[in-house]
N, C-alpha and C positions, 0 to 999 in steps of 0.2 A: 487335296482339299477336303475339308469336312463339308457337311451340307450347308448351303447358303443360309444367310441370316433372313432372307426375305427382303432385305433392303435393296433397292434397285439403283443401278448407275447407268447414265446416259453420257457418252463421251464423243466429242469432236476433236480433230487434230490428234488422233490417238497415237500416231507414229508406229514404232515398232512395238509398242505396248508396254513401255516401263511404268508409266502412270497407272494403266489399267490393271497391270499385273499386281501393283500394290493393293489395289482395292479388291481384287479377286482373292488375294492371299487373306484378307479379312472377310471373305466369303459373301461379298456383294454379288448380286444377280444382274447380269448384263441385259438391258433392254435394246440398246443400240450403240454401235460404235462407227465412226466415220473417219476416213482420211482420203484426200483426194489423190494420194500417191499409192497405187496398188501394191508396189513392192513393200511398203510399209505394213499392209494388211496381212501379207503372206505370213511373216513370222508370228503375228498375233494369232492368227487362225491355226497354224500348225501347232503352236506351243500350248494352246488353250482349247482342246477338243470339247471342253464343257460348254463352250459357246453355243455349239450345235445342240447340245442336250437341253440348254436353256432357251433354245429357238430365238437366240439373239439376232437382230437384224444387222448385217454387216454391209455397209454402204460406201462405195467408192465415189459417190458424187461429190463434186465440188460445192462447198458450202455456199458459194455464190449462186448456185443454181437450185437451191433447196427452197421450197415453200414451207415455212413453219407450220402452217395450218394443214396443208395437205399431208405432211409428214406425220403430224399428231394424229390425224384421222386414220391414215394408213396403219400406223402402229396400234391403233385402238387404245389410245392412252387418254385419260381424262385430265384436264388441267390440274395441276396440284399433286398428281399421283407420283411423279418420279421423286426419288429421294435426293439423289446427288447428280448434278450435271457438271462434269469436269471438261475443260477445254484448255489445252495449251496452244493458244493461237500462235501462228507462225511469228517467229521472233526476230528475223534477220533485220527487219527495218528498225528495230528498237535496240539491236546490239550496238555496243560502243565502237565496234569496228566498221569500217566502211564509211560512206558519204551521209548516211541517214537522211535520205530525201524526205522532206516534210510532206510530200504529196505521193509517196510511194503507195500503190494500191494496197500493199499488204498492211499498211498502217491501219486500214479501216476494217480489217477482217473481224475484230472483236465487235463491231456493229452488227454484223451478221449473226454472230454467236449470241449476242444479247437480244436480237430479235427472236432466236429460238427460245431463249430463256423466258421471254415475255409470253410466248405462246404455250409453253409447257408448265411454266411457274413451278419448278421443282423446289423442294424444301431447302436444299442447299445448292448454291451455284459457285463453282470454283474456276477462276482464271489463273493459269500458270504462265509465267514468262521470265525473261532474263531480267536482272536487276536494272539495266539500261532503261526499262519501261518507266521506272520511277521518275526520272527526270526528262523522259521523252515528251515532245510536243507534237501535235499534227496541225496541218492547215485544213480548215473546213470550208473554204470559199466554194462558190458554185462554178458551173462549167463556163460561164460567161466572164469570169474573172480574169482580167489582164495579167495580174500578179501570178496567177497559176500558170499561164503560158510562159512567163518569164522564168519561173522555177523549172518547168519542164525542159526549157531550152538549155538553161545553164547546167542542170544535172546531167542531161545527155552529153553535154561537152565534157564535164567531169569524168564521166564514165569512159568516153572515147579516149581522153588523155591518159586515164589509167590503164587502158588496153594497150595504147601505143608504148607507154612507159615500160610495161612488162616485156614487150618485144625487144625494145632497145636495150634493156638492162640485160637480157639474155646474151645479147651480142656485144655488151660493154660499149655502147655507141651513143650514149646520152649526151647530147651537145649542150653548150651553155645557153644557145637560143632556145632549146627545148625547155631547159629548167626555168628560163625567164617566162615561157608561156604558161608554165605551171604556177608561177608566182602571181602572174596577172589573173589566172582563173581563181586562185584562192583569195585574192583581193576582192574580186567579183562576188565570190561566194560570201565573204564576210559582210560586204555591203548589202547584199540581198537578204542575208539572214537577219541583219538589223531591220530592214524593211518589213521582213515577215514578223519579227518580234513585236514590232509597233502595230501590227495589224489586229484588229479586233477578232479576226477569224483564226488566229494562232492560239490554241488552248493545250493545257496539260492533258495527256492521255488519262493519267490517274483520276483527275478531276472529272473528265468526260465520262469515264466509267462509273464513278460514284454518282454522278448526275442521273445517268440512265438507270442505274440500279434502284436509286431513291424514287424515281419517278414511276417505276413499275412495282414498287413495294418491297424493297429489300434493305436490311442493315448491313453495312459493308465493313470488313475488316481487312487490314493489309499488313503483311509481314515479309521480311526476307528470311528464308531458311537455308541452311547449309547442309548439304546431303551427309557430310561427315558426322554431323551431330546424331544421325540415326543409324549408323552402322555401314554406310557406303565407304569405300576407301578413296573417295575423292572429295575434294573441297567444292564441288560444284554448288553455286548458290542460285536460288531461284525466288522470284517475287511470287507469293501466293496470295491472291485475292479471294477472299471467302464472303460470299453474300448469303444471308439467312432471311428467309421470307418474314415479313413483319408479323404475320399472325403467330409465329413461333417465338414465344417470349423467352428464349434461352440463349445467352451469349455463346458465341463460338470461342474456344479457347485452342491456342496453337499448341502443338505437341512440345513437350519439355525435352530438351537434349538429352541423350543418353551417353553420349561421349564428348569429351572436351579436352583441349589443351590450348596453350596461349596462342598457337597459330591460327586457330579458328574462332577464338573468343571475340566477342563484340562487347563494346562498352556499355550497351544497354542491358546486358544481361547480368544476373546476380553473380557475384564472385564465388559463391559457394559452388557453382557449376564446375569451377576449375578442379574440384575434388573428384570429379567424375572420372571413370576409366578413360585412358588415352584412346583417340580414335584409331580405327583400323588403318593399317598402313598398306602400300603397294605390295611389300613382302607378304603380309598376312594374306592378301588376296591371291597372289601367285602361288602360295604354298598349298592352296586347295585345289588347284588344277592337276588333272591326270595327264601328264605329259607323255604317258606311254600309249595313249589313246590316238593312234595314227589315223583314224577314221574321221576325226573331228576336223572338217575343213576350216572351220573358224579359228583353229589353232595352228595353221600352217603359216610360218614366218614368210614375209615378203622376199623375193629373190632380188637383193640389192646389187648393185653393180660393185665391183672391187673397189672402185674409188670411193664409193659411198661408205662401204664398210671401213676403209681406211680412215675416212673423215671422223666416223663415230669414235674411233680409238682416242681421238683428242678430246673428247667431251668427258669431263669428270662427272661422277654421279651428282645428280641434282643441279647441273649447271647446263649452260647453253653454249653451242659452238661460237657464237658471236663474241663471247668473252675470251676466246682463245685462238682468235684468227692469227695472232702473231706466231703462234707455235707450229701452224700448219704449213707443210711444204707448199712451194709455189704451184706445183701441179695439182694440188688438192684444194686450193682456195676457192671459195664461192663468194658471191656477192652478198651483202648484208640482207638483201631481200630474201635469199634462200637460207638465211641463218636463223630462221624462226620456227616455232611449232615442232616439226618433225625432227629438228636438229637439237632438241632439248632432251636430255636424259633425266628420267625420273629418278627421284631420291626413294630408294626402297624402304627407308625408315620413316617416311611421312606418308600422309594421304596425297594422292596426285592432285595436280591442279585440274581444272576443268579439261576434259579430254575432248578437244575439237580437232578432227583429223585435218591435216594440211598436206597438199599434194597426194591424196588418196591414202595416207597412212598416218599413224600416231606417233608419239614421241618415242624415244630410244629406251630400250630396256635398261633397267638399272644396272645390270652386270654385263649382259651380252651386247655385241655389236650389231644391233638390228632393231628395227621398230618393233613395239609390242604388237602382238597378233590381236585380231578381232576378239577371240576368246578372253585373252588377257584383259583388254579394255572393257568387255562386258562384265567380267568378274570383278574388276576394280569398281565398276559402276554399280554393281549390286545385283546383276541378273543371275538366276539360277545357272549352275554349271552346264546343264544340258539344254539351255535355251538356244534354239537354232535360228540363225538368220539367213536370208536369201539375197540373190542378186550378185552383181559384180563385187569385187573387193571394195572398190570405191563406195559403192552404195551401202555395203554392209558397215563400213566405217562411219558413214554418214548417219545411218540409222542408230548406232550406238551413240555417236556424238551428240545427236539431237534428243535423245531420250531423256526422260525424267528418271532419276535413279530410283528404282523400286523401293529401297528402304525409306526414302523420303516420302514417296507416294503412299506407302503402307502407314507411316506415322500419321499422315494427314487423314487416311481412312479410319484409323483407330478413333481420332478425335470426332469425326463425323459419326461413327457408330455411338459414341457416348451421347452426343446431342440428340440423335435420333431415338436411342433408348429412352432418354428423359421425355422427349416429346410424346412418344407412343404410350409410355406409362402414364402420363398425365391425361392422355385422352382415351383411356380405355373405357 
């Protein structure tokens, strides 16, 4: 890395450092990074020794336990001094998968992040999350709210049912009576959601974020960006909310895509973008890996069982085992529950779908009968080839699966630099 620009970055929910890496590649100077999962901070620290040189404060405290004012005083930072505050708040509660509990405590983590924004008043504040956040709503009733108790009770029953169903499915012992229990729970959920929808305390997450930003003095911009547009070999989409402080009379512009084809094109984009170079593919990413390096623990394949390897042989490239169950011998058949995620074979000639690990591993290699390795997943995501991860295989898979692809983060960092250049040039 070259000498930093002098522009500063403050980041929460940093994870394994995908987003932070993108900003450091554009030579931002780190003031503070935080994640409540220590195993996430280990790769960030190891792979970025410049953090110590820059005397960055690396914090493993839960954001729920941080006093914004005390932290600002401790860091010896004046209000308004920080250039960019980036935070990819925990996204599981906004994901389209799962039950999406309207009062999941993780729903409200962005409130804590915005409390920090209010205290530090950075020039640019960024929230990153899954596209599911766009349509997500949260319930903001108080602790004495009877409806809140009703929600808690039902969602606990739903989670318990889900757990029992997983056990029964493994044993192929789901009864008709059990199925009917599930139908009744879903009916109760439907009725309760209608009741919640009709409540004045049920609000849009995006609107809530806009309202808070506006109240503390920021203009807000919202867009969904695809990582493949900027050089990652994955189609991972993220909603990027950018807030610019009101005294900075310069609009934020989202990065223009550098790669495009019809598979990642959106109707709101100019058609001229289809003339851009094709996005990087899985094969492009894998071709950069040094497979002769036997010391790279992140590139050691999983030790699959013989049956698992045999099942993989029935999955065509770019397809899922669920579509070929009729061709699989009886002794190799699995339930539809296990025919997702890791039993999908990547198409080597396309960018990968979002790499979310299932059952501790990633999808199947385009040509080999094994799951892709952690290294292959990180390279597809856009991490440098020498970026090292820590923890169990499961944890390393999770860290990669949760990471913001560095090429996407870097593209955002470039636009932040442009805005900051204009601001500082105007205020010389």
